[in-house]
N, C-alpha and C positions, 0 to 999 in steps of 0.2 A: 184449607183442605177442600178437595174437590166436592162439589155438590151440583148435580144437574139442575136442581131447582134454582140455585143461586146463579148458575150460568144462564138460565132462561130469563131470570130477572135482569141480568146485564144486557142481554139482547133486546129485551123490551125497552129498557131505559135508553139504549143506543138508538132505537128506532124513534122514540119520542124526542130525543135530543136533536137528531138529524132533521126530523120533520119540523122542528121549531126554528130552524135556521132559515132566514129569508132567502128564497131560492131563485127568484126570477123565472119560475116555471108556471105556465098558464094552464097546462093540462088540456088546451084546446087543439083543434086540428090545425096543423101548420100548412105552409105553402106546398109541401109535398103530399098533401092530402092524408098524411099519417098523424094519428093522435100523438101528441107528446106525452112523456111520462107524467103521471099525476103528482108524484111526490119526489122530494130529493132522495128519500130512502130507496125508491124504485131506481133512481139513477145509480146509486151505490151498488144495488143488486146487479145491475147490468154492466158495471164498470169493468172494462177489459175483456169481457166474454167473447167479443168478436176476434180477439187476438189469440184466444186459448188454443184453438185448433191450428191456427196458422203458425204460431211461434212457440207453443207450449212444450213441444217435445214429449208429450205424454203427461204433462203436468199443467194445471190451470195457470192462467196469467191474469192478474188484475185483482182489484179489491172485491169484485163480485165473486170470484172463486174463493177467496179467503173467507168472506162472509158466509158463503154456502157451507164451507167446511166447519166453521164455528157453530153454525146452526145444527149440523149433524152431530158435532161433538157434544152439544148441549142436551142431546137425547140419550147420552151414555150414562149409565150408573157409575162407571169407573173410567178412568183414563190411564193409559200405560205410558211407558217411556217413549214409544214411537209417537204418541199423541203430543207429548211434551216437545219432542224433536220437531214435529210439525209446527208447533206454536213458535219455537225459536226461529224456524225457517220463515214463518210469517213476519216476524219482527224484521228480519233481514230483507224480505221482499218489500215491506212497506218503506224501509229506508231507500231501497233501490227505486221504488216508484217515485219517491220525492226528489230524485236527482234532477239537476238543472236541465239536462237534455232529455230526460225520460219522456217518451210519448204517452206514458200513463199518468203524468203529472198534469192536472188540469191547468196549472199556471202556464204551461208551455203550449197550450192549444191556441192556434192563431186563427183569427177571423178577419175577413174583409168587411168592414162595417163603417158606420157613421162615427167619426171621431171629433167632429166639430159641428156645431149648429148655432146659428144666430139669426134673429129676426131683424130685418132691415126696414127702412122706411118704404111706404107705399105698398105694404103687404108682401114685399119680397123676402126671400130667405137665402141665407148662405149655408150650404151644406158641404162639409169636408169629409171625404171618405179616405180610408186607409186601413192599414193593418192594426189590429188590436189583439192583445193576448189575454187569455183567461176567461173571457165571457163576451158574447156579442152585445149584451145589454149595457152599453156605456151610458153615462149621464146624457151625452149628446144625442144618442139614439133615442133615449127615452123622451127627451124634449122634442125631438123631431117627430116621433110618433104621436105624442100628445097634441102637438100643434096641428098635425095633419088631421087627427080625429076631430078636433074642434072645428076646423075649416069645413069638414064634410058632415058635420052634425052627427058624428059617431062617438062611440065610447071606447076609450082606451084606459082600462083600470089597472094596468100593471103598476105595482108600487115602484117608486123611484129606486134605482139600484144604489148600492153602496159603492162609492168611488174606488174602494180598495179591490173590488172584484176584477178590475181591468188594469192593464198597463199598456202604454204605447211603445214600450221597449221590450225586446226579447231578453229579459234579464231574470225571469223567474219570480218577479216580485208580486205578481197578481195573486189575489186571494179570493177566487170565486167561491160560490157556495159549495161546489163539489170538493174543492180543496179543503175547505173547513170540515166537511163531512168525512173526508178520508184522514186528514192529518191534523186538524185543529182540536181544540179542547173538547173532549167527549166524543171524538170521531172514531173511525175504525182503528186507527193506530192505538189509541187509548184502550179500545175494546180488547185488542190482542193482548196488551199489557195486563189488563184486568183478568183475562183468562189465565195468563201465566201466574199471576198473583194468587188466583183461586186454586191453582194446582200446587202451590207451595205448601210444604208440610208445616204443621203447627204443633206446639206443645212437645217439649223434649221428654221422651219416655226414659225408663231406666236404662242403664248401661248394658249393652248386649255384648256377646262374643262376636267379634267381627271376623268373618271368613271371606265373604265376597262383597265388594262394593260396586255400586252401579255408576257407570259413567254416563252423564247426560248434561244437557245445557251446554254452556261454553266450556271448551276444553282447556282454556288458559294455557299454562306451560307444561301440560302433561307430557307433551312430546319431548320435553327437555329432561325428563326424569331418566337417569341412566338405566335403571332397571326396566323401565318401559321400552326404551329404545332397543335394549338387548332382546327383549321379548319379540318386538316387531321384526327385527332382523332374523331371529331364529325361526319364527313361524313361517315367514315368507319363503324360506328355503325348503319347506316341506312339499315335495312333489305331489303327494296325494291330494293336496288341496286344489290343484289346478285342473281345468278342463284339459283332457289329454292332448299333448303336443301343441299347447298354446301358452301364452303369457297371461291368461285370464284365470284368476282364482274363482272357484265356485262360491258364491256369496254365502250359502248356508254352511259349507264346510269351513270357510274362513272364520265365520262368526263362531262356530262351535269350537274351533281350535283356540281362539283367543279367550272365549268365555270359560273354557275348561282348564285353562292354564293357571297354575299358582306360581307366582314369582317371588324370589327372595329379594328383600328390600332392606335398606339401611335406614337409620333414623333420618338422615338427610333426604332420602327418597320419600319417606312418609311425610316430612314437612311439606314437600311439594304436592304429594298426592292428596293428603287429607282435606284441604279446602276445596278440591275439585270433584270429589266423588261423594256418593250417598249410600247409606245402608238402610235396610228396612228394620224398623223397630216398632213392634205392635201394629204393623200394617201402615206405618207412617215413614216417610223419607226423612232421614236425619243426616246432615253433613258429617262426614267421617271426622273432621277436625273438631267437632263438638262432642265427640265421645271421649271421656277421660281415659288416658292411658294408650291412646292410639299410636303414639310415637314409639311405644315399646314393641310393637309388632315387628316381626322379622320375615313375615310372608303374608301375601294377600292375593286374592283373585279379583280380577276386574271384569265386570259384566258390561259389554258394549251393545248398543243398538247398531244396526247396519250403517246408519248415517254417521254416527260418532266414530265407528271403527274405520270407515273409509277416509274420513277427514284426519284421523290420527295418523294413519299410514302415510297420507300425503304430507302431513307436517313433518314426520320423521324423515321421509325420503327427500323432500324438497325437490330440487331439480333432478335428483337421481331417479325419480319416478320414470322419466323419459328414457333413461339408459340402464335401468336396473336389469341385472342378469338373473333371470328366473331359472329354476332347475332345468326346465326343458331347453332353454337357450344354452345353458352350460353343456348339455348333452348333445347340442348340435341339431336338435329336432325343431327348433324355431330359429330362423336366421336373425330376425329383428330383435333388438333389445327393447326394454321398457315394460313396466308393469301396467296391465290394462285392468283397472279397477271398475271401470264403467265403459261401456262400448261407445265412447265418444268418437274415436277415430273410425270405428266400424260404421257409426251412423253417418259420418261425413261421406264415406264411400257409398252408403245407401242413397244419400241425397244426390250424389253424382249419377247414380244409376237411373234416377228419374228421367234423365234425358232420353233414355231408351224406352220409356214406358208410354204407350199410347194414352191420350187423355181419357179414353173410355175405360182404361184399366186402372185409373187413379183410385176409384173406390176400393178395388181389391188390394192395391198397395196400402191404402190407409188402414184397412182391416188387418192386414198382415202386420203392420207396425203396432197396432193395438195388441195383437197376440204376443209380439216380441216384448213389448213393455210389460204385459201381464206376466209373462214367463220370468222376467227379470225381478218382479216384485213377489212372485209366488214360489220362489226357490225351485224353479224349473229352468235355470240358466243353461243346463247342459244341452237344451234343445236350440238355443239361440244361434250357435254357429251354422247349423243346417238351415234355419229360417232366414238368416242373413244371406246365405248363399242363394237361397230361392229368390230373395228380393233382388240380388244382383243380376240374376239370370232372367228376371221378368222381361218380356219383350225381346229377349235375345234367343236363348235356347229353350226357354220354358214358356208354356201356356199356363198361366196361374189364375185360378178363380178362388177368392176367399169371400164367402157370403155368410151372413148370420143364419144360425139354425133356428127357425121360428116354428117350433112344434110344441103344443101345450096339452096334448091328449096322449094317453097311453097308446103305444103301437104294438100290435100283435105280430110276432114273428115265430112261425112254427109253434113250438110248445111253450114259449115264454112270452111275457109281456114286458115291454120296456117303456118306462115313463121318461121320455127324453126331456120333458119339462124340467126334470131335476138337474139336467145338464146345462140349462140356460143360465147366463148368456153364453152361448157357444157359437162356434163357427164350423162350417164345412170348408175344407181346403182341397181343391182339385188341382192335380199336377199332371201335365202331359208334355212330352217332348215335342218340340216344333219340327223335329226331323221325321220324315216318313219312315214307316216300318221299324220304328224304334220300340223301346219298352212300353208295355201297356200302361195306360193312365192309372193313377192311384187317387184314392179319396180318403181323407182323414176327418174325424170329428175331434174338435179341440176345445177345451175349456180349462185354462190354467188355474182358475179360481178353485176348482175341485180336483186338480191334478189329473185331468183327462187329456190324453193324446193317443187316440186309437184309430185303427183302420175301421172301415165300416163293418167288417165281419166281427170285430171284437166289441161292437157297441151293444153289449148285453150285460146282464148281471154277472159279475165275476170275470168280465172281459179284461184283457191285459193291455197296457199301454205299449206302443212301439218304443223301443229303447232309443235314446239319442244317437247311439252309434249306428243302429239299423236305419234310422231315418236319414242320416248322412249318407249311408251306402245307397239308399234308394235314390236320393237326390243326385248323387254323383253318377249313378247309372243312367238317370234321365238326361243328363247334360253331356254324357261322354261322347 
């Protein structure tokens, strides 16, 4: 059962374990005049962070991001199903980082270094240089540096490296200290598993009445249950769940439709469902298959997280996801087929639009993508089509400026006082047509975290958000 105190103990033990691994780290200033990290734990903290902004797509990349998230989670008195989903994602991430060709696998890092060293007669030395994988500190390099220090009456006190740290082949066999800290015994991978185990329920309570079961962790063969497949097909044909005239369901509506649905089930259905879902009993999660009499039920509700729901739909549809006929497609209001559960294709189009964006506008583009990502996670997806249209028109028909709103003191406007600090972290978004004598520019204050998307005039207590439809009309008016 979850305990933040136990989670914090796991983190402390992880740090001790990692720092006890011989690391080949000096902590001294290197040839680039920058101080190296002082501990192996510091290296884990920084693992992959440089790639987060470049490749993350709104999500962190690397062990450093995972460790930061675990540290945050360890401050929580309770964890919910979304937290458990994150932990399951971290397991998958760690497996992906371990892949043979992954740039985040320390075993795959290549160095040009000393791979052979031999003392010869007459004080001569034979030094062989070449590619080495895993770590720069080969036994040959250590011997080379130690001999050089002795000749110059200097000190080289770096401990001898373990030969397994390095490999002279690009075969993923190197096991440098950072690899051990991430994937070895007691490393970050084990820490993620320990957090999942800590979140597991304990002690089977009395038998409850089962009405709704929670879907989490691995979905197994849930997508193969006939009753579940029928539910997916039925709900996806509900036009009210979609953003108007699109193939994209609104995440919050879709989740509500599934989680409020009660489905009829057979005994065979329940045999498949029971081991895969959980019910709350006295505040604890218990696997449905552990509840006596569960096979006798003939109806049940399934409670999905957004992640589990999206993956279930994809498992049910399979390749049909790309050609699925949504309600608006059947009505002829959308020409293309395919269900858009996440704006992957839209994001590809946005990336193509970068070619038209001046480098000086790149910070505004990045801020706009942050807003889009926040809208996607804060149930404000209705605004995304207009925001993506703005992105596509940056540097073409629109002059766009998106800057952080940095105000920390109350602001007086006429007879009211607005504490804009309550809106942070927020952005101002300025839009103006690049055509002369066109529609007047507009300015919006945006903070998806607290559901704020307002014109400057409405930035007051009781002010109203602009509607997604009105925002789209404004944008289309600017680019007309």
